[in-house]
Structures are given as structure tokens and as C-alpha cells.
N, C-alpha and C positions, 0 to 999 in steps of 0.2 A: 171279711169286711172289718173285723176288729183290728187287724193289723193296719189297714188303711186309715182307720180313725185314729189309732195311736200315732201313726206317722204324721197325720194331719195336725194333731195337737202338739207333737214334740218338735217337729222341724221349724215351724214358725217361731216358736219360743227361742230356738237356737240361732236361726238365720234371719227371722223377720219376714220370710217369704213362704208362700204356699208352693210346694213342688208340683210341677205340671203332671208328673206321674200319677198323682192322686186323681186328677181330673180324667186322665186316660183310663185308669182302673175303674172309675165310677161309670164312665161311658161304656166301657167294656162289659160291665155288669148290666147296664140299663138297656142297651140296644138289643141283645139277644132276648132279654126278658120281654121287651115290648113286642118283638116279632112273635113270640109265643103267646103272650097275654096282652093284647093291645088295650084292653079295658082295665088294666091293672094300674095301681098308683106308681108304677115305675116311671111315669112321666115326670114325677117330682125328682126322681133320681137322675133322670136325663138333664133336668134343669140344674141340679146341683153340680153335676159333672161339667156342664157347659160353663157355669159360673166359676168353678175352680180353674178351668183352663183360661178363662178371660182374666181372672185375678193373677194367675201365674204369668201370663203374657204381659200384663200391665207392669208387674214387678220386674220382669226381664227388661222391658223397655225403659223403665225408670232407672234401672241399674246402669244401662248403657248411656243414658243421657246425663249422668252425674259428671260434673267436671272433675278432672284429676288435678292434683296439686303437685 
């Protein structure tokens, strides 16, 4: 998880975008944890992973819509 947090801090500083891989990693951690411990606070991790994927998708769509000169 430390590597993912370091990546999440470093990549946006360099590129201005959140990588979708971070969202998938977070979901990959949250979903099995929620299956094993449904009353745990991993619901928050699930929400963070979903938000990271939404942000990455929004960044990808914005990059596609930019006019080229």
C-alpha cells in the first residue's frame, strides 16, 4: 500500500493525472477484504478506489477532448 500511495503522490506531480492503476489496486484490496470482513471499514477503501477510477477516466476523457494545434 505504501508503493501505491507513493505512486499516487508522484505521478500527478509529473503528469497532472491520477493513474487508473491506483484505483484498480485499491479495489483489488477492498473487494476481497469486504468479502472476508463485511462490517470492516474497507467500505471507505472501496469508495476511494472508485473515486480514483472516476478521476482517471475523467482525466482520460479530458485529454481526448483537447483540441490539437
